[in-house]
C-alpha positions in Angstrom: 0.0 0.0 0.0 1.4 3.5 -0.9 1.2 6.5 1.4 -1.7 7.8 -0.8 -3.8 4.7 -0.4 -6.6 4.9 2.2 -6.4 2.8 5.3 -7.9 -0.7 5.0 -10.9 0.3 7.1 -11.8 3.2 4.8 -11.3 1.5 1.4 -15.0 0.9 0.7 -16.2 4.2 2.1 -14.7 6.7 -0.4 -15.0 5.9 -4.1 -13.0 7.6 -6.8 -16.3 9.0 -8.1 -17.1 10.4 -4.7 -13.8 12.2 -4.5 -14.0 13.6 -8.0 -17.6 14.8 -7.3 -16.4 16.6 -4.1 -13.3 18.2 -5.5 -14.8 18.9 -8.9 -17.8 20.7 -7.8 -18.2 24.3 -8.9 -17.9 25.7 -5.3 -15.0 23.4 -4.3 -13.0 24.4 -7.3 -13.6 28.1 -6.6 -12.5 27.7 -2.9 -9.4 25.6 -3.8 -8.3 28.2 -6.4 -9.1 31.2 -4.2 -7.2 29.8 -1.2 -4.2 28.6 -3.2 -2.0 31.7 -2.5 -2.2 31.4 1.2 -4.5 31.8 4.1 -7.8 33.6 3.3 -10.6 34.7 5.5 -14.3 33.8 4.9 -15.1 37.2 3.6 -12.2 37.0 1.2 -13.6 33.7 -0.1 -17.0 35.3 -0.5 -15.6 38.1 -2.6 -13.4 35.7 -4.7 -16.3 33.4 -5.6 -19.1 35.2 -7.4 -22.6 33.8 -6.7 -21.8 31.6 -3.7 -24.1 32.0 -0.8 -22.8 32.2 2.8 -24.6 28.9 3.5 -23.0 27.1 0.5 -19.6 28.5 1.3 -19.9 27.3 4.9 -21.1 23.8 3.8 -18.4 23.5 1.2 -15.6 24.6 3.5 -16.8 22.1 6.1 -16.7 19.3 3.6 -13.3 20.3 2.3 -12.0 20.4 5.9 -13.5 17.0 6.6 -11.8 15.6 3.5 -8.4 17.0 4.6 -8.1 19.6 1.9 -8.7 22.7 3.9 -7.4 23.7 7.4 -9.5 26.1 9.5 -7.4 28.2 11.9 -9.0 30.3 14.6 -6.8 33.1 15.9 -7.4 34.2 19.5 -8.2 37.8 18.8 -11.3 39.9 19.7 -13.3 39.2 17.6 -11.8 35.8 16.7 -10.1 35.8 13.2 -10.7 32.6 11.2 -8.6 31.8 8.2 -8.7 28.9 5.7 -5.6 27.4 4.0 -5.0 24.5 1.8 -3.3 21.3 2.9 -0.3 19.9 0.9 -2.8 17.4 -0.6 -5.0 20.3 -1.9 -2.0 22.2 -3.2 -1.1 19.2 -5.3 -4.7 19.1 -6.6 -4.5 22.8 -7.3 -2.0 22.2 -10.1 -4.6 19.9 -11.9 -7.4 22.5 -11.4 -5.3 25.3 -12.8 -4.5 23.2 -15.8 -8.2 22.3 -16.2 -9.2 26.0 -15.9 -6.6 27.0 -18.5 -8.0 24.3 -20.8 -11.6 25.6 -20.3 -10.5 29.2 -21.0 -8.7 28.1 -24.2 -11.6 26.1 -25.5 -14.7 27.8 -24.2 -15.2 29.6 -27.6 -14.9 26.3 -29.5 -17.3 24.6 -27.1 -19.8 27.4 -27.5 -19.6 27.2 -31.3 -20.0 23.5 -31.2 -23.1 23.8 -29.1 -24.6 26.3 -31.6 -23.8 24.0 -34.5 -25.4 21.0 -32.7 -28.5 23.0 -31.7 -28.9 24.2 -35.3 -28.8 20.6 -36.6 -31.4 19.5 -34.0 -33.9 22.2 -34.9 
């Protein structure tokens, strides 16, 4: 077993599809990209991810923390300051997400044109 394999007790509980669904969701990708340059506060994430609600941001952060991709740090100030940062595992994932985002930017026009052609043939 490699250091990246799950413990034997967890093997059946986390499928590849489940992991891809989690890290590939619209909001997870936004958080992982926004937090990649270092710790970021909740309000910074809200500003960096257009359209995300506070509730969805909270839920997604909890899920990413549970999965070991995000670390939540509470600083003992008044009021408490909370920051989110990526784990080494998430930083490795970030490289793949940046590549995917670059691919999407390069080909979004081609995809839009293909959709138009497809829809015109269907009508």
